[in-house]
N, C-alpha and C positions, 0 to 999 in steps of 0.2 A: 920692272914692270908702269908704265905712265899712270897718270894719273886717271882713271875713271871715271867713276860719278863719286858726289854726297852723299849718295844714298850706301848705307849698307849691304841692304838685300843684291840692288844691281850690280857693284860692285863684286860681289860673293859670285853673283850667277854671270856675270860676266867672266871673272878668270875661272869660273869653272870651265867655260865654254872654251877659250882659248888653252889651257891644262889641258882640255880631250885634243888638242893636234887638230880639230874639225873644223875651225875657226882661228880668224887671225887679225890683228888690227892692221887695216890699211890707211887710217887714216886718224890725226890727234888733229885737231885744231879746239874750234869751240867746243865739237863732241867729238867725241869716238867714234869712229865707223870700223864695226868687225865686217868681215868675208869671209861667208862660208867655203872651204877649200873643195870639198868634194867632187868628186867625177862627177859632171850635170849638172852640180849647185852653178845658180846664178843670184844668190840673194845677197844683198847690204842690208846690213840694221843700223841705224846711228840708234845710240847709246844717250841716252836724257842726262845730264853734267850733274844738272843743279835742279831736280825735279822740285814743282812747288805743291803740285796736287800727291793730293794720299793714295789715291789710285794710281799713280804712274808705275808701280813695281808690278801691280798685276797687270795691267796695260801692253809691258815689255812682254810681261811674262805670255800672256794669251797671245801677243804679235808672233813670237818665237816660236811656239808652239801651234799657230796655224799655220804657219811656213814650213816649221818640219814635218808635221803631217802633208802640204801640200806635196813636197818632196821626197818625203817614203814613195806617196801612191805614184806619181808619176816615174818615179823609177824601179817600180813595177816593186819594192821591197813588201808593201803593205794593198790589200785591196779596200775599197770600198765595203762597206756593209749591201749596197745595195747594187750587185752585179744585174746582168741585161738579163741574165734567166727570172730571177728574182722583182725584175720591173715587166716585163710580159705576165708575170704571173698576176702579180695586182693589177694590170691591166684588164686581165679576161675575169 
């Protein structure tokens, strides 16, 4: 496995994503770039290799989970909490 990040949490998180089989490393330059391989997926994520901010891991996870939620909604695997029926009820 190539060098991913100097931050242990980021490194472990990315390795788990890659081992899941749903993500792959597409480029390894100054930063590792991973790509979601699932059908209908179109996301690449740049992995911070030498984070200088203490919140880098939290921000990286937040971005990942935001993307994952968006992907699951668009693929129809989950529904949003505000369906059209609820919105019309709230407007009345």
